[in-house]
C-alpha positions as CSV (number, residue, x, y, z in Angstrom):
1,M,0.0,0.2,-0.1
2,A,1.3,3.2,-1.1
3,M,1.9,6.3,1.7
4,G,-0.5,8.6,1.5
5,V,-0.9,11.8,3.0
6,S,-4.1,13.1,4.7
7,K,-5.0,16.4,5.9
8,S,-5.2,15.2,9.3
9,S,-1.9,13.3,9.3
10,S,1.8,15.4,9.2
11,L,3.6,12.7,7.6
12,N,5.7,13.9,4.6
13,S,7.1,11.2,2.1
14,D,9.1,13.8,0.2
15,I,12.8,13.8,0.6
16,N,14.4,17.2,1.8
17,V,17.6,17.6,-0.4
18,T,18.4,21.2,0.8
19,P,20.4,20.1,3.7
20,M,22.8,17.7,1.4
21,V,23.3,20.4,-1.1
22,D,24.1,22.7,1.9
23,I,26.8,20.4,3.4
24,M,28.2,19.8,-0.3
25,L,28.4,23.2,-0.9
26,V,30.2,23.7,2.2
27,L,32.6,20.7,1.3
28,L,33.2,22.0,-2.1
29,I,34.2,25.4,-0.7
30,I,36.5,24.0,1.8
31,F,38.3,21.9,-1.0
32,M,38.6,25.1,-3.0
33,V,40.3,27.0,-0.1
34,I,42.7,24.0,1.0
35,T,43.7,22.9,-2.4
36,P,46.3,25.4,-3.5
37,M,47.9,25.1,0.4
38,L,48.7,21.7,-0.6
39,Q,51.3,22.4,-2.8
40,A,54.6,20.5,-1.9
41,G,57.8,22.3,-1.2
42,V,59.0,25.5,-0.9
43,N,58.0,28.8,-3.1
44,V,60.6,29.6,-5.3
45,T,60.7,32.5,-7.9
46,L,61.7,30.5,-11.1
47,P,63.7,31.3,-14.1
48,K,61.9,31.4,-17.4
49,A,62.5,29.4,-20.4
50,N,60.9,29.5,-23.8
51,N,60.1,25.6,-24.0
52,P,61.0,23.6,-20.9
53,D,60.0,19.7,-20.9
54,E,56.8,19.3,-18.5
55,D,57.7,16.4,-16.3
56,P,54.5,15.1,-14.5
57,N,56.7,13.2,-11.8
58,I,57.6,16.8,-10.3
59,V,54.2,17.2,-8.5
60,K,53.9,13.9,-7.0
61,D,54.2,13.5,-3.2
62,S,57.4,10.9,-3.8
63,A,59.4,13.6,-5.8
64,V,62.6,14.6,-4.5
65,V,62.9,18.5,-5.1
66,V,66.0,20.3,-3.4
67,A,65.3,24.0,-3.3
68,I,67.2,27.0,-3.3
69,P,65.4,30.1,-2.8
70,E,68.2,32.1,-1.8
71,P,72.0,31.6,-1.7
72,G,73.1,29.2,1.0
73,M,69.4,28.1,2.0
74,Y,68.7,24.7,0.8
75,Y,65.1,22.8,1.2
76,V,64.5,19.6,0.5
77,K,60.7,19.2,0.3
78,K,59.9,21.5,3.2
79,D,62.5,20.6,5.5
80,L,65.4,23.4,5.7
81,I,69.1,21.9,5.5
82,N,72.2,24.0,6.7
83,D,75.1,22.0,5.5
84,K,76.4,19.6,2.6
85,E,76.5,16.4,4.9
86,R,72.8,16.8,6.3
87,L,71.8,17.5,2.6
88,I,73.5,14.5,1.2
89,A,72.0,12.4,3.8
90,R,68.7,13.4,3.3
91,V,68.7,13.0,-0.3
92,K,70.1,9.4,-0.2
93,H,67.3,8.8,2.3
94,D,64.5,10.2,0.3
95,V,65.8,8.7,-2.9
96,G,66.0,5.3,-0.9
97,E,62.4,5.7,0.0
98,L,61.2,5.7,-3.5
99,K,59.2,3.0,-4.9
100,L,60.7,0.9,-7.8
101,S,58.2,2.3,-10.2
102,D,59.2,5.9,-9.3
103,P,62.0,7.7,-11.4
104,R,65.2,8.1,-9.5
105,V,65.4,11.8,-10.3
106,V,66.4,14.6,-7.8
107,Y,64.8,18.1,-9.3
108,I,66.5,21.5,-8.4
109,K,64.3,24.7,-8.0
110,S,66.7,27.2,-7.6
111,G,65.7,31.1,-7.6
112,L,66.4,33.8,-9.9
113,N,68.9,35.5,-7.4
114,V,70.9,32.5,-6.7
115,P,74.0,32.5,-8.5
116,Y,75.2,29.7,-10.6
117,G,78.0,28.5,-8.9
118,E,75.6,27.6,-5.6
119,V,73.6,25.4,-8.4
120,V,76.5,23.7,-9.5
121,K,77.7,23.1,-5.8
122,V,74.3,21.7,-5.1
123,V,74.4,19.4,-8.2
124,N,77.9,17.9,-7.1
125,W,76.1,17.3,-3.6
126,I,73.5,15.4,-5.1
127,R,76.0,13.4,-7.4
128,D,77.9,12.8,-3.9
129,A,74.8,11.2,-2.7
130,G,74.8,8.7,-5.8
131,V,72.3,10.2,-7.7
132,D,72.9,10.7,-11.6
133,Q,69.6,11.8,-12.7
134,L,69.0,15.6,-11.8
135,G,66.0,18.0,-13.3
136,L,66.5,21.8,-13.4
137,V,63.0,23.2,-12.9
138,A,61.9,26.6,-15.1
139,D,58.9,28.2,-15.9
140,K,57.6,28.6,-19.1
141,N,58.0,32.2,-20.8
142,K,54.4,33.5,-21.4
143,Q,54.3,34.9,-25.1
144,P,52.2,38.1,-25.6
145,S,48.8,37.0,-27.8
146,G,49.2,37.8,-31.2
147,T,52.9,37.0,-31.3
148,G,54.1,33.5,-33.2
149,S,57.6,32.0,-32.8
Protein backbone atom coordinates (compact mmCIF):
# COMPACT_ATOMS: atom_id res chain seq x y z
CA MET A 1 0.00 0.00 0.00
CA ALA A 2 1.32 3.43 -0.86
CA MET A 3 1.96 6.00 1.80
CA GLY A 4 -0.62 8.68 1.56
CA VAL A 5 -0.82 12.03 3.20
CA SER A 6 -4.15 13.03 4.54
CA LYS A 7 -5.20 16.39 5.85
CA SER A 8 -5.06 15.20 9.44
CA SER A 9 -1.64 13.51 9.14
CA SER A 10 1.66 15.43 9.36
CA LEU A 11 3.70 12.79 7.50
CA ASN A 12 5.65 13.93 4.47
CA SER A 13 7.06 11.33 2.08
CA ASP A 14 9.14 13.78 0.03
CA ILE A 15 12.93 13.82 0.44
CA ASN A 16 14.31 17.15 1.61
CA VAL A 17 17.57 17.68 -0.37
CA THR A 18 18.30 21.19 0.90
CA PRO A 19 20.52 20.06 3.81
CA MET A 20 22.48 17.75 1.49
CA VAL A 21 23.05 20.57 -1.02
CA ASP A 22 24.19 22.86 1.79
CA ILE A 23 26.72 20.28 2.99
CA MET A 24 28.02 19.69 -0.53
CA LEU A 25 28.51 23.43 -1.11
CA VAL A 26 30.40 23.79 2.18
CA LEU A 27 32.65 20.84 1.26
CA LEU A 28 33.25 22.33 -2.19
CA ILE A 29 34.31 25.65 -0.67
CA ILE A 30 36.60 23.91 1.82
CA PHE A 31 38.33 21.93 -0.94
CA MET A 32 38.71 25.03 -3.11
CA VAL A 33 40.42 26.88 -0.26
CA ILE A 34 42.67 24.03 0.88
CA THR A 35 43.82 22.68 -2.51
CA PRO A 36 46.31 25.50 -3.28
CA MET A 37 47.84 25.02 0.18
CA LEU A 38 48.63 21.38 -0.54
CA GLN A 39 51.34 22.28 -3.02
CA ALA A 40 54.49 20.48 -1.94
CA GLY A 41 57.78 22.22 -1.38
CA VAL A 42 59.03 25.73 -0.92
CA ASN A 43 57.97 28.67 -3.07
CA VAL A 44 60.82 29.70 -5.36
CA THR A 45 60.78 32.34 -8.10
CA LEU A 46 61.90 30.17 -10.99
CA PRO A 47 63.86 31.29 -14.05
CA LYS A 48 61.94 31.43 -17.32
CA ALA A 49 62.60 29.33 -20.42
CA ASN A 50 60.97 29.29 -23.84
CA ASN A 51 60.14 25.59 -24.08
CA PRO A 52 60.88 23.69 -20.86
CA ASP A 53 60.02 20.00 -20.91
CA GLU A 54 57.11 19.27 -18.62
CA ASP A 55 57.71 16.35 -16.27
CA PRO A 56 54.53 15.17 -14.54
CA ASN A 57 56.57 13.38 -11.86
CA ILE A 58 57.68 16.62 -10.17
CA VAL A 59 54.23 17.27 -8.68
CA LYS A 60 54.00 13.85 -7.05
CA ASP A 61 54.30 13.65 -3.28
CA SER A 62 57.14 11.16 -3.65
CA ALA A 63 59.26 13.49 -5.84
CA VAL A 64 62.62 14.52 -4.35
CA VAL A 65 62.88 18.29 -4.82
CA VAL A 66 65.81 20.41 -3.63
CA ALA A 67 64.86 24.09 -3.52
CA ILE A 68 67.39 26.93 -3.34
CA PRO A 69 65.32 30.12 -2.83
CA GLU A 70 68.33 32.20 -1.70
CA PRO A 71 72.10 31.55 -1.69
CA GLY A 72 73.02 29.32 1.24
CA MET A 73 69.41 28.21 1.90
CA TYR A 74 68.65 24.62 0.91
CA TYR A 75 65.32 22.89 1.30
CA VAL A 76 64.60 19.24 0.66
CA LYS A 77 60.84 19.13 0.22
CA LYS A 78 59.83 21.60 2.99
CA ASP A 79 62.70 20.97 5.42
CA LEU A 80 65.52 23.50 5.74
CA ILE A 81 68.96 21.87 5.42
CA ASN A 82 71.98 23.89 6.56
CA ASP A 83 75.03 21.95 5.42
CA LYS A 84 76.42 19.59 2.82
CA GLU A 85 76.44 16.41 4.94
CA ARG A 86 72.81 16.75 6.01
CA LEU A 87 71.71 17.47 2.43
CA ILE A 88 73.56 14.42 1.10
CA ALA A 89 72.11 12.20 3.85
CA ARG A 90 68.58 13.50 3.29
CA VAL A 91 68.77 13.02 -0.50
CA LYS A 92 70.09 9.46 -0.02
CA HIS A 93 67.25 8.75 2.42
CA ASP A 94 64.50 10.20 0.22
CA VAL A 95 65.76 8.49 -2.94
CA GLY A 96 65.99 5.22 -1.00
CA GLU A 97 62.33 5.61 0.03
CA LEU A 98 61.14 5.80 -3.60
CA LYS A 99 59.17 2.90 -5.05
CA LEU A 100 60.76 0.83 -7.80
CA SER A 101 58.24 2.29 -10.27
CA ASP A 102 59.18 5.90 -9.38
CA PRO A 103 61.95 7.57 -11.39
CA ARG A 104 65.20 8.12 -9.45
CA VAL A 105 65.40 11.82 -10.31
CA VAL A 106 66.20 14.72 -7.99
CA TYR A 107 64.69 18.02 -9.13
CA ILE A 108 66.43 21.33 -8.40
CA LYS A 109 64.36 24.52 -8.07
CA SER A 110 66.72 27.47 -8.00
CA GLY A 111 65.64 31.06 -7.45
CA LEU A 112 66.51 33.94 -9.76
CA ASN A 113 68.93 35.48 -7.23
CA VAL A 114 70.96 32.30 -6.76
CA PRO A 115 74.37 32.39 -8.48
CA TYR A 116 75.21 29.69 -10.98
CA GLY A 117 78.10 28.47 -8.81
CA GLU A 118 75.69 27.76 -5.94
CA VAL A 119 73.56 25.56 -8.20
CA VAL A 120 76.65 23.69 -9.45
CA LYS A 121 77.72 23.12 -5.84
CA VAL A 122 74.32 21.58 -5.01
CA VAL A 123 74.46 19.45 -8.17
CA ASN A 124 77.83 18.09 -7.01
CA TRP A 125 76.42 17.34 -3.55
CA ILE A 126 73.48 15.45 -5.08
CA ARG A 127 75.90 13.46 -7.22
CA ASP A 128 77.90 12.70 -4.05
CA ALA A 129 74.65 11.21 -2.71
CA GLY A 130 74.72 8.72 -5.59
CA VAL A 131 72.07 10.30 -7.82
CA ASP A 132 72.90 10.61 -11.50
CA GLN A 133 69.59 11.88 -12.87
CA LEU A 134 68.84 15.52 -12.15
CA GLY A 135 66.07 17.80 -13.31
CA LEU A 136 66.37 21.57 -13.40
CA VAL A 137 63.01 23.25 -12.96
CA ALA A 138 62.02 26.35 -14.96
CA ASP A 139 58.79 28.17 -15.72
CA LYS A 140 57.57 28.65 -19.26
CA ASN A 141 57.81 32.14 -20.75
CA LYS A 142 54.42 33.64 -21.44
CA GLN A 143 54.29 34.98 -24.96
CA PRO A 144 52.07 37.99 -25.66
CA SER A 145 48.94 37.16 -27.61
CA GLY A 146 49.13 37.80 -31.32
CA THR A 147 52.84 37.03 -31.69
CA GLY A 148 54.01 33.81 -33.22
CA SER A 149 57.32 32.12 -32.81
